[in-house]
C-alpha positions in Angstrom: -1.4 -21.1 -11.5 -1.7 -17.8 -13.4 -1.4 -14.2 -11.7 -5.1 -13.9 -13.1 -6.5 -17.3 -11.3 -4.7 -15.7 -8.4 -6.9 -12.7 -8.1 -9.8 -14.8 -8.8 -9.2 -17.1 -6.2 -7.6 -15.0 -3.4 -8.6 -11.5 -3.8 -11.9 -11.1 -6.0 -14.2 -13.0 -2.9 -12.6 -10.6 -0.3 -13.4 -7.6 -2.6 -16.8 -9.0 -3.1 -17.4 -9.7 0.3 -16.3 -5.9 1.6 -18.4 -4.5 -1.1 -21.3 -6.2 0.1 -21.0 -5.4 3.7 -20.0 -1.8 2.5 -23.8 -1.4 0.7 -25.2 -2.9 3.6 -23.8 -0.4 6.3 -24.9 2.3 3.9 -22.4 4.3 1.8 -22.8 7.9 -0.4 -21.5 8.5 -3.9 -19.1 11.0 -2.5 -17.6 8.3 -0.6 -17.1 6.0 -3.8 -15.9 9.0 -5.9 -13.1 9.4 -3.1 -12.3 5.5 -3.5 -12.4 5.9 -7.3 -9.9 9.0 -7.0 -7.6 6.9 -4.4 -7.1 4.0 -6.8 -6.2 6.4 -9.8 -3.7 7.9 -7.4 -2.4 4.9 -6.0 -1.7 3.4 -9.4 -0.5 7.1 -10.5 2.3 7.1 -7.7 2.9 3.3 -7.2 3.4 2.3 -11.1 6.7 4.0 -11.8 8.6 2.5 -8.3 6.9 -1.3 -9.2 8.2 -0.7 -12.6 11.7 0.3 -11.4 12.4 -2.7 -9.5 10.8 -5.5 -12.2 13.1 -3.6 -14.8 16.2 -4.0 -12.5 15.1 -8.0 -11.5 14.6 -7.2 -8.0 11.3 -9.4 -8.5 9.6 -10.9 -11.9 7.0 -13.0 -12.8 7.0 -16.7 -14.1 6.8 -18.0 -17.5 3.3 -18.1 -18.5 1.8 -17.0 -15.3 0.7 -13.2 -17.0 -1.3 -12.4 -19.6 0.4 -9.0 -21.2 2.4 -6.1 -19.8 2.3 -2.6 -19.5 6.1 -1.4 -20.0 7.6 -4.2 -17.7 4.6 -4.8 -15.6 1.9 -7.3 -16.1 -1.6 -6.0 -16.1 -2.4 -8.1 -13.4 0.3 -6.4 -11.3 -1.1 -3.1 -12.1 -5.0 -4.5 -11.2 -3.1 -5.5 -7.9 -2.9 -1.8 -6.9 -6.7 -1.4 -7.2 -7.4 -4.5 -5.6 -5.1 -3.5 -2.5 -6.3 -0.4 -2.5 -10.1 -1.2 -2.9 -9.7 -4.0 -0.2 -8.3 -1.4 2.6 -10.4 1.3 1.7 -13.6 -0.7 2.2 -12.6 -2.5 5.3 -11.5 1.2 6.8 -14.9 2.4 6.4 -16.5 -0.5 7.8 -14.5 -0.1 10.8 -14.8 3.7 11.1 -18.0 3.6 12.9 -16.7 1.8 15.7 -14.7 4.3 17.2 -15.4 7.8 16.1 -14.4 10.9 18.0 -16.8 13.0 20.1 -17.0 15.3 16.9 -15.9 15.2 13.4 -12.1 17.0 13.2 -11.1 19.4 10.4 -7.6 19.4 8.8 -6.4 22.7 8.7 -2.4 22.7 8.0 -0.8 25.5 9.9 2.2 27.5 8.5 4.5 25.5 10.8 2.7 22.1 9.7 3.8 23.3 5.9 7.2 24.5 6.8 7.6 20.9 8.6 6.5 19.2 5.4 8.8 21.3 3.1 11.7 20.6 5.7 11.0 16.8 5.3 10.9 17.0 1.3 14.2 18.6 1.6 15.5 16.0 3.9 14.5 13.4 1.6 16.1 14.9 -1.2 19.3 15.0 0.3 19.0 11.7 1.4 18.6 10.4 -2.4 22.6 10.0 -3.0 23.4 8.4 0.5 20.5 5.8 -0.5 22.1 5.3 -3.8 25.4 4.7 -2.6 24.2 2.0 0.4 22.5 -0.2 -2.4 25.8 0.1 -4.6 27.8 -1.0 -1.7 25.3 -3.3 -0.6 23.1 -4.7 -3.1 20.8 -7.0 -0.8 19.5 -4.0 0.7 17.9 -2.9 -2.9 14.6 -3.7 -1.8 14.4 -2.1 1.5 15.7 1.2 0.5 13.3 1.3 -3.2 10.5 0.8 -0.4 11.2 2.7 2.4 12.6 5.4 0.6 9.4 5.7 -1.7 7.0 5.4 1.2 7.9 7.1 4.4 7.5 10.5 3.3 3.9 10.3 2.3 3.3 8.2 5.7 5.4 11.2 7.8 3.7 13.6 5.7 0.1 12.4 6.6 1.0 12.2 10.0 2.5 15.7 10.1 -1.2 17.2 8.8 -3.6 15.0 10.1 -2.2 13.1 13.4 -5.4 14.0 15.7 -7.9 12.9 12.8 -5.8 9.6 12.5 -5.3 9.0 16.5 -9.4 9.4 16.4 -9.7 6.7 14.1 -7.0 4.4 15.2 -9.7 1.2 15.4 -10.0 1.8 11.7 -6.5 2.3 11.0 -4.7 -0.6 12.9 -7.5 -3.0 12.0 -7.4 -2.3 8.1 -3.7 -2.2 8.2 -3.2 -5.8 9.9 -6.0 -7.6 8.8 -5.1 -6.6 4.8 -1.4 -6.4 5.4 -1.6 -10.4 7.1 -4.1 -11.4 4.3 -1.9 -10.4 1.5 1.2 -11.8 3.2 -0.1 -15.3 3.4 -1.5 -14.9 0.0 1.9 -14.0 -1.4 3.4 -17.1 0.3 1.0 -19.1 -1.4 1.7 -17.3 -5.1 5.7 -17.8 -4.7 5.2 -21.3 -4.0 3.2 -21.6 -7.1 5.8 -19.5 -9.3 3.6 -16.6 -10.0 6.3 -14.5 -9.1 9.9 -14.9 -7.5 12.9 -12.4 -6.0 16.3 -12.0 -7.0 18.1 -12.9 -3.4 21.4 -10.9 -4.1 18.7 -7.7 -4.1 16.8 -8.9 -0.8 17.5 -9.5 2.6 18.5 -12.8 3.9 15.6 -13.1 6.3 12.5 -14.7 5.0 9.0 -15.8 6.4 9.3 -19.6 6.2 12.4 -19.5 3.9 10.5 -17.7 1.0 8.9 -14.3 1.8 11.5 -11.5 2.4 10.8 -9.6 5.1 10.5 -6.3 2.6 7.9 -7.9 0.9 5.7 -8.0 4.2 6.7 -4.8 5.1 5.5 -3.7 1.6 1.6 -5.1 2.4 1.7 -3.8 5.9 2.9 -0.1 4.7 1.2 0.2 2.0 -1.7 -1.0 3.3 -1.3 1.4 6.2 -0.8 4.3 3.7 -4.3 3.4 2.2 -5.9 3.4 5.3 -4.5 6.8 6.2 -5.6 8.1 3.1 -8.8 7.3 3.3 -9.6 8.3 6.9 -8.1 11.5 6.3 -9.8 12.5 3.0 -13.3 10.9 4.0 -16.1 13.2 4.4 -16.4 14.7 8.1 -19.7 12.6 8.3 -18.0 9.6 7.6 -15.5 9.8 10.3 
């Protein structure tokens, strides 16, 4: 099976179903514009992270399974960034009306909040060398360190700035994260079994789902889904949440 066929079988039907439901529910041009902007942001931030991992050989793609590459990444992999973002964002939009706060909350970062974010950035910079040494001593931590070092600051900063809003929309946040994260994990198992992509066992931990999928890969789907859901909730117009 090719990566393109994988998208057609596993992702296209899900996106179509969610899009139909969002249209039925009713949406605005501003919300769709937000979704487009979020897709662009995700591609911009994720591309260098994924490109580094493929160049290092943390994971690679089977012969004849991809169409063409942009640098080290198959175009289908770049498309996946957009696909996952759309799936999570649309499901978040569908779930937000199920549990709304009594009144829309505004996000107004205070000076202490901004200073806390600045301190976090300094901590992340300070952790770069220790993380690098850990990967050198323990190559099997490469995927875990690469994932957690990249995504943790984004998740934490969003909670520092908008924790009240995120808590008020916990149904959408938890629902979208678990639903999409679980679905993509199961689809990933099917893809690995068919040889569409595979992992370097020397650069991942030995704990694997059904002996196939590294736990880091499962964490990737849940954490990235959480990040997209959080972003959609925080950036959505007040009338939507």
